[in-house]
C-alpha positions as CSV (number, residue, x, y, z in Angstrom):
1,X,34.8,140.4,134.9
2,X,34.8,139.4,138.6
3,X,37.8,139.9,140.9
4,X,38.1,136.1,141.3
5,X,38.4,135.6,137.5
6,X,41.1,138.3,137.3
7,X,43.0,136.6,140.1
8,X,42.9,133.3,138.3
9,X,44.0,134.9,135.0
10,X,46.9,136.6,136.8
11,X,48.0,133.3,138.4
12,X,47.8,131.5,135.1
13,X,49.8,134.3,133.4
14,X,52.5,134.0,136.1
15,X,52.6,130.2,135.8
16,X,52.9,130.5,132.0
17,X,55.7,133.1,132.3
18,X,57.5,130.8,134.8
19,X,57.1,127.8,132.4
20,X,58.4,129.8,129.5
21,X,61.3,131.0,131.6
22,X,62.2,127.4,132.6
23,X,62.0,126.2,129.0
24,X,64.2,129.1,127.7
25,X,66.7,128.5,130.5
26,X,66.9,124.7,129.8
27,X,67.3,125.4,126.0
28,X,70.1,127.9,126.9
29,X,71.8,125.4,129.1
30,X,71.6,122.7,126.4
31,X,73.0,125.1,123.8
32,X,75.8,126.1,126.2
33,X,76.6,122.5,127.0
34,X,76.6,121.6,123.3
35,X,78.8,124.5,122.5
36,X,81.1,123.6,125.3
37,X,81.3,120.0,124.2
38,X,82.1,121.0,120.6
39,X,84.9,123.3,121.9
40,X,86.2,120.8,124.4
41,X,85.0,117.3,123.6
42,X,85.7,114.5,126.1
43,X,87.9,112.9,123.5
44,X,89.4,114.4,120.3
45,X,90.3,111.7,117.8
46,X,92.9,112.9,115.3
47,X,93.9,110.9,112.2
48,X,96.9,111.2,109.8
49,X,96.1,109.0,106.8
50,X,97.8,108.4,103.5
51,X,95.6,105.8,101.9
52,X,92.6,105.8,104.2
53,X,93.3,103.1,106.8
54,X,94.1,105.6,109.7
55,X,90.9,107.6,108.9
56,X,88.8,104.4,109.0
57,X,90.3,103.3,112.3
58,X,89.9,106.8,113.8
59,X,86.2,106.9,112.8
60,X,85.7,103.4,114.2
61,X,87.4,104.4,117.4
62,X,85.0,107.5,117.7
63,X,82.0,105.3,116.8
64,X,82.9,102.9,119.6
65,X,83.5,105.6,122.2
66,X,80.2,107.2,121.4
67,X,78.6,104.1,123.0
68,X,79.5,105.6,126.3
69,X,80.0,109.3,125.5
70,X,78.6,111.3,122.7
71,X,81.1,114.2,123.1
72,X,83.6,112.8,120.6
73,X,85.1,114.8,117.8
74,X,87.1,113.5,114.8
75,X,89.6,115.7,113.1
76,X,92.1,115.4,110.2
77,X,95.6,116.3,111.4
78,X,95.9,118.9,108.7
79,X,93.0,120.8,110.4
80,X,94.5,120.5,113.9
81,X,95.6,123.8,115.5
82,X,97.9,124.7,118.3
83,X,94.8,125.9,120.3
84,X,93.4,122.3,120.0
85,X,96.5,121.0,121.7
86,X,96.6,123.6,124.4
87,X,92.8,123.5,125.2
88,X,92.0,119.8,124.8
89,X,92.3,117.4,127.7
90,X,92.4,114.0,125.9
91,X,93.5,113.2,122.4
92,X,93.5,109.8,120.7
93,X,95.9,109.8,117.7
94,X,95.5,107.3,114.8
95,X,98.5,107.9,112.5
96,X,100.1,105.9,109.6
97,X,103.6,105.7,108.4
98,X,104.4,104.8,104.8
99,X,107.5,104.1,102.8
100,X,110.8,104.5,104.7
101,X,109.3,106.1,107.8
102,X,107.5,109.0,106.1
103,X,104.5,110.8,107.7
104,X,101.4,111.1,105.6
105,X,101.2,114.1,103.3
106,X,98.3,115.5,105.3
107,X,100.6,115.7,108.4
108,X,103.3,117.9,106.9
109,X,101.7,121.2,107.8
110,X,101.1,120.1,111.4
111,X,104.7,118.9,111.7
112,X,106.0,122.2,110.4
113,X,104.0,124.4,112.8
114,X,104.0,122.2,115.9
115,X,107.1,120.1,116.1
116,X,109.3,123.2,116.0
117,X,107.6,124.7,119.1
118,X,108.0,124.0,122.8
119,X,104.5,123.8,124.3
120,X,103.2,123.2,127.8
121,X,100.9,120.2,127.3
122,X,101.1,118.9,130.9
123,X,97.3,119.1,131.0
124,X,97.0,116.7,128.0
125,X,96.6,113.0,128.1
126,X,97.0,110.9,124.9
127,X,97.2,107.5,123.3
128,X,98.5,106.6,119.8
129,X,97.6,103.9,117.4
130,X,100.5,103.8,114.9
131,X,99.9,101.9,111.6
132,X,102.9,100.7,109.6
133,X,104.6,97.8,107.7
134,X,107.6,95.9,109.1
135,X,108.7,95.2,105.5
136,X,110.0,98.8,105.4
137,X,112.7,100.4,107.4
138,X,111.7,102.7,110.3
139,X,108.6,100.8,111.2
140,X,105.8,103.1,112.5
141,X,108.3,105.9,112.7
142,X,105.8,108.8,112.5
143,X,103.8,107.4,115.4
144,X,106.9,106.9,117.5
145,X,108.1,110.4,116.6
146,X,104.8,111.9,117.6
147,X,104.9,110.1,120.9
148,X,108.4,111.4,121.6
149,X,107.4,114.9,120.8
150,X,104.2,114.8,123.0
151,X,106.2,113.4,126.0
152,X,108.8,116.2,125.5
153,X,105.9,118.7,125.8
154,X,105.0,117.1,129.2
155,X,101.8,115.4,127.9
156,X,100.7,112.3,129.8
157,X,100.4,108.9,128.1
158,X,97.1,107.0,128.7
159,X,98.5,103.6,127.6
160,X,101.5,102.4,125.6
161,X,101.6,103.3,122.0
162,X,100.2,100.5,119.8
163,X,102.4,99.6,116.8
164,X,100.4,97.7,114.1
165,X,102.1,95.7,111.3
166,X,99.9,95.6,108.1
167,X,96.7,95.9,110.1
168,X,97.5,92.7,112.0
169,X,94.4,91.8,114.0
170,X,96.3,90.9,117.1
171,X,98.0,94.3,117.1
172,X,94.7,96.1,116.7
173,X,93.2,94.2,119.6
174,X,95.8,95.9,121.9
175,X,94.3,99.3,120.9
176,X,90.7,98.1,121.6
177,X,91.9,96.6,124.9
178,X,93.5,99.9,125.9
179,X,90.2,101.8,125.1
180,X,88.2,99.2,127.0
181,X,90.3,99.8,130.1
182,X,89.7,103.5,129.8
183,X,86.0,103.2,129.3
184,X,85.1,99.9,131.1
185,X,83.0,99.0,128.0
186,X,83.5,96.2,125.6
187,X,84.2,97.5,122.1
188,X,83.7,95.9,118.7
189,X,86.4,94.9,116.2
190,X,86.3,96.7,112.9
191,X,87.7,93.7,111.1
192,X,84.6,91.7,111.9
193,X,82.4,94.5,110.5
194,X,84.0,94.6,107.1
195,X,82.2,92.4,104.7
196,X,84.4,90.3,102.4
197,X,82.8,89.8,98.9
198,X,83.4,87.0,96.5
199,X,84.7,88.2,93.2
200,X,84.8,85.7,90.4
201,X,88.0,85.4,88.4
202,X,87.3,86.4,84.7
203,X,90.6,87.0,82.8
204,X,94.2,87.7,83.1
205,X,96.9,88.8,80.6
206,X,100.6,89.4,80.8
207,X,101.1,93.0,79.5
208,X,104.9,93.1,79.2
209,X,106.1,89.8,77.7
210,X,109.8,90.0,76.9
211,X,110.5,92.7,79.5
212,X,113.7,92.7,81.6
213,X,111.4,93.4,84.5
214,X,109.1,91.2,86.4
215,X,105.9,90.2,84.5
216,X,103.0,92.6,84.9
217,X,99.4,91.2,84.5
218,X,96.0,92.7,83.9
219,X,93.6,90.8,86.2
220,X,89.9,91.1,85.7
221,X,87.3,90.1,88.3
222,X,83.5,90.1,88.2
223,X,81.3,90.9,91.2
224,X,77.8,91.8,92.1
225,X,76.1,94.2,89.6
226,X,75.4,96.5,92.5
227,X,79.0,97.0,93.5
228,X,80.0,100.7,93.5
229,X,83.3,102.5,93.8
230,X,85.1,105.6,92.6
231,X,88.3,106.1,90.7
232,X,91.1,106.2,93.2
233,X,89.6,103.4,95.4
234,X,91.5,100.3,96.5
235,X,90.7,96.6,96.4
236,X,91.8,94.6,99.5
237,X,92.1,90.9,98.6
238,X,92.4,88.1,101.1
239,X,95.5,86.1,100.0
240,X,95.1,82.3,99.7
241,X,97.3,79.3,99.2
242,X,96.8,77.6,95.8
243,X,95.8,73.9,95.6
244,X,99.4,72.7,95.0
245,X,100.7,74.4,98.1
246,X,98.0,72.8,100.2
247,X,98.6,69.4,98.7
248,X,102.4,69.7,99.4
249,X,101.7,70.7,103.0
250,X,99.4,67.8,103.6
251,X,101.9,65.3,102.1
252,X,104.7,66.8,104.2
253,X,102.8,66.3,107.3
254,X,101.4,62.9,106.3
255,X,97.8,63.9,106.1
256,X,95.2,62.6,103.6
257,X,93.2,65.0,101.5
258,X,90.2,66.2,103.5
259,X,87.8,68.8,102.1
260,X,87.2,70.5,105.5
261,X,90.9,70.7,106.4
262,X,91.9,71.8,102.9
263,X,89.3,74.6,103.0
264,X,90.6,75.7,106.4
265,X,94.2,75.8,105.1
266,X,93.4,78.0,102.2
267,X,93.8,81.2,104.2
268,X,96.4,80.1,106.8
269,X,100.0,81.1,106.6
270,X,101.9,77.8,105.7
271,X,105.2,79.6,105.4
272,X,105.7,80.5,109.1
273,X,104.5,77.6,111.2
274,X,104.2,77.7,115.0
275,X,106.1,75.0,116.9
276,X,104.1,71.8,117.2
277,X,103.9,70.5,120.7
278,X,101.9,67.7,122.3
279,X,98.7,68.4,120.4
280,X,96.6,67.0,117.5
281,X,97.1,68.2,113.9
282,X,93.7,70.1,114.2
283,X,94.8,71.8,117.4
284,X,98.1,72.8,115.8
285,X,96.7,74.4,112.7
286,X,94.3,76.4,114.9
287,X,97.4,78.3,116.1
288,X,98.4,79.3,112.5
289,X,98.3,83.0,111.6
290,X,95.9,84.0,108.9
291,X,97.4,85.0,105.6
292,X,97.7,88.8,105.1
293,X,95.6,90.9,102.8
294,X,97.0,92.8,99.9
295,X,95.9,96.1,98.3
296,X,95.6,97.0,94.7
297,X,94.5,100.2,93.0
298,X,91.3,99.6,90.9
299,X,91.9,100.5,87.3
300,X,88.3,100.3,86.1
301,X,84.9,102.0,86.8
302,X,81.7,100.3,87.8
303,X,80.4,101.3,84.3
304,X,83.1,99.0,82.8
305,X,81.2,96.0,84.4
306,X,84.3,94.5,86.2
307,X,87.1,95.2,88.6
308,X,90.4,95.5,86.8
309,X,93.8,95.3,88.6
310,X,97.4,95.7,87.4
311,X,99.6,93.3,89.2
312,X,103.4,92.9,89.0
313,X,104.7,89.5,90.2
314,X,106.9,89.9,93.2
315,X,109.7,87.3,94.0
316,X,110.4,86.4,97.6
317,X,112.6,83.9,99.4
318,X,109.7,81.5,99.4
319,X,108.6,82.0,95.8
320,X,106.0,84.4,94.4
321,X,104.6,87.1,96.7
322,X,101.4,86.3,98.6
323,X,99.1,88.6,96.6
324,X,100.8,88.7,93.2
325,X,101.3,84.9,93.3
326,X,97.7,84.3,94.1
327,X,96.3,86.7,91.5
328,X,98.7,85.9,88.6
329,X,99.2,82.1,89.0
330,X,97.3,80.5,91.9
331,X,93.8,81.8,91.0
332,X,92.0,79.4,88.6
333,X,88.9,79.7,86.4
334,X,85.6,79.5,88.4
335,X,87.5,80.3,91.6
336,X,86.6,83.4,93.6
337,X,88.7,86.1,95.3
338,X,87.5,87.2,98.7
339,X,87.9,91.0,98.7
340,X,86.8,94.3,100.1
341,X,86.5,97.6,98.3
342,X,88.1,100.3,100.4
343,X,87.2,103.9,99.6
344,X,90.2,106.1,99.4
345,X,89.0,109.7,99.6
346,X,92.5,111.1,99.7
347,X,92.9,110.0,96.0
348,X,89.4,110.8,94.7
349,X,88.8,113.3,91.9
350,X,86.9,116.5,92.2
351,X,83.9,116.6,89.7
352,X,85.0,119.7,87.8
353,X,86.9,120.7,84.7
354,X,90.2,121.7,86.3
355,X,93.3,120.5,84.4
356,X,94.7,117.2,85.7
357,X,98.4,116.1,85.7
358,X,98.7,112.4,86.2
359,X,102.2,111.1,87.1
360,X,103.2,107.5,87.7
361,X,105.2,104.4,86.9
362,X,104.8,100.6,86.7
363,X,101.6,99.2,88.1
364,X,100.7,102.8,89.2
365,X,99.2,103.0,85.8
366,X,96.1,101.4,87.4
367,X,95.2,104.4,89.5
368,X,96.0,106.8,86.6
369,X,93.8,104.7,84.2
370,X,90.9,104.9,86.5
371,X,91.1,108.6,86.7
372,X,91.4,109.0,82.9
373,X,88.4,106.7,82.4
374,X,86.5,108.8,85.0
375,X,87.5,112.1,83.2
376,X,86.4,110.7,79.9
377,X,83.1,109.6,81.5
378,X,82.6,113.1,82.8
379,X,83.7,114.7,79.5
380,X,86.7,116.6,80.9
381,X,89.5,116.8,78.4
382,X,92.4,118.8,79.8
383,X,94.5,115.9,81.0
384,X,98.3,115.4,81.0
385,X,99.9,111.9,81.5
386,X,103.5,111.4,82.5
387,X,104.4,107.7,82.8
388,X,107.5,105.7,83.3
389,X,108.6,102.1,82.7
390,X,111.7,100.3,81.4
391,X,111.5,99.6,77.7
392,X,109.0,101.0,75.2
393,X,109.1,97.8,73.1
394,X,107.8,95.7,76.0
395,X,106.5,97.9,78.8
396,X,104.3,100.3,76.9
397,X,101.3,99.5,79.1
398,X,97.8,100.2,77.8
399,X,99.2,101.8,74.7
400,X,96.1,101.4,72.6
401,X,93.8,103.0,75.2
402,X,96.2,105.9,75.7
403,X,96.4,106.4,71.9
404,X,92.6,106.4,71.8
405,X,92.4,109.2,74.4
406,X,95.0,111.2,72.5
407,X,93.1,110.8,69.2
408,X,89.7,111.8,70.8
409,X,91.1,114.8,72.7
410,X,91.1,113.4,76.3
411,X,94.8,113.7,76.6
412,X,96.3,117.1,75.9
413,X,99.8,115.9,76.5
414,X,101.6,112.5,77.1
415,X,105.2,112.2,78.2
416,X,106.9,108.9,78.6
417,X,110.1,108.0,80.4
418,X,111.4,104.6,79.3
419,X,114.5,104.3,81.4
420,X,116.3,101.5,79.6
421,X,115.9,102.8,76.0
422,X,119.0,105.1,76.1
423,X,122.5,105.1,77.7
424,X,121.5,107.6,80.3
425,X,118.4,106.6,82.2
426,X,115.4,108.9,82.1
427,X,112.6,109.0,84.7
428,X,109.3,110.8,85.1
429,X,110.8,113.5,87.3
430,X,113.1,114.3,84.3
431,X,110.0,114.8,82.2
432,X,108.8,117.4,84.7
433,X,112.0,119.3,84.5
434,X,111.9,119.2,80.7
435,X,108.3,120.4,80.7
436,X,108.8,123.0,83.6
437,X,107.2,125.9,81.7
438,X,104.1,123.8,80.9
439,X,104.0,122.5,84.5
440,X,104.0,126.0,85.9
441,X,101.3,127.2,83.4
442,X,99.0,124.3,84.3
443,X,99.4,124.9,88.0
444,X,98.6,128.6,87.6
445,X,95.4,127.5,85.7
446,X,94.4,125.5,88.8
447,X,95.6,122.1,87.8
448,X,95.7,119.2,90.3
449,X,98.5,116.7,90.5
450,X,97.9,113.0,91.1
451,X,100.8,110.6,91.6
452,X,100.5,106.8,91.6
453,X,103.2,104.2,91.8
454,X,106.4,103.4,93.7
455,X,107.3,105.7,96.6
456,X,111.0,104.9,96.4
457,X,112.6,106.5,93.4
458,X,109.6,107.7,91.5
459,X,107.3,109.5,94.0
460,X,110.2,110.8,96.0
461,X,111.9,112.0,92.8
462,X,108.7,113.7,91.6
463,X,108.2,115.4,95.0
464,X,111.8,116.8,94.9
465,X,111.4,118.0,91.2
466,X,108.1,119.8,92.1
467,X,109.8,121.6,95.0
468,X,112.7,122.6,92.7
469,X,110.4,123.8,89.9
470,X,107.5,125.3,91.9
471,X,109.1,126.1,95.3
472,X,108.5,124.4,98.6
473,X,105.9,126.8,99.8
474,X,103.8,126.3,96.6
475,X,104.0,122.5,96.9
476,X,102.9,122.7,100.5
477,X,100.0,125.0,99.5
478,X,99.0,122.5,96.8
479,X,98.8,119.8,99.5
480,X,96.6,122.0,101.7
481,X,94.3,122.7,98.8
482,X,94.2,118.9,98.0
483,X,95.6,119.6,94.6
484,X,98.6,117.4,95.1
485,X,97.5,113.8,96.0
486,X,99.5,110.6,96.1
487,X,98.7,106.9,96.1
488,X,102.2,105.5,96.5
489,X,103.7,102.3,97.9
């Protein structure tokens, strides 16, 4: 081999070595950058969700921000550490408040460990999207409480906290506008991305004729054969005005029946009208607010071939409630409900044979029914139902199906609390106290607790009873292990 050839080989070897060094260095830099971005993302989006809305909006926020910056991390508040607060530069919070100002169950551990401390968060900038409902006292209280605590820790606010009433689109626009000012990028509206599906009205039946309480209806809807959902999921329906309400409105305002106008009025709020100024009728109704959506636990499974709801009529100052009135009286044969199935992972079942304790009252039977139907479908038999209503004679909802599950071994235990059937009222939390030994035994065997129904009275009473019987620490541990789940309203 000549000297010239050796020189060429040596040069090529050096070039190859240099090339490999550059490749390894670039890969190391990329890994280092990726690791750094994971430890300290440009934005950390934290959600505290009870029924799924806050998580949906947190993920939508992250998805939109990734259009301009891929270093975005989404985290459940129950997984948030003190180190996250002290190391992160910018946090966007999406938090819900439910009931009378309560924080979501998933937020309790964070509140206990963080709110009791004094931290130096002067390096931290934040913004808060607070979801709530003005029909309840202490509107968006958890979001406002979180803001107050962050400011006390010297954190800096990026823009004013956005308070959202029942997912009002105009309120949510403020959040998107705030993010757009931060990023100088136009962001998309989640509401426009959610597809509303037509569900055909199939059947309804009053389940508690003669009851001293408001009528409760089973409402069945039929959709596309390919619709899928899980037990624990929720149906959001678009409320509509019935034909009579539209006719009365047109007569009141001296307008003739018009198919186009009537169709437009179906989903507009005719109960709270904007002031009519010097404008045409068409211009005036363009200013109307859209009717709200309402949520109902789905009682059926896709295998049942339909969506089943359990709806109690609500009385308001202007008549029947928007959702309950539409579903139990306004909706007519061959009409469709515009609806959206919203997944509710916080109330889904694990696919295993662990014992299941199902507790609820009233229309909360819907969520419990779905879980029992799912457990039967999977073949898991260790189930315990505790259910409360007013009178056994009239309010024994789904008695035949519950009896079937008992007869075929899918319900180990059933306890009822019919509050009006004796002089001293009895509630589901009283059943827990009576069955305290069984409760503790089931929990020790790994049982999960699912509560569905009214927050005020029932769910709060159950929570207090569980803390008395199991201890506060044990109840908090059940929440962390996702063995204590609630779908309450």
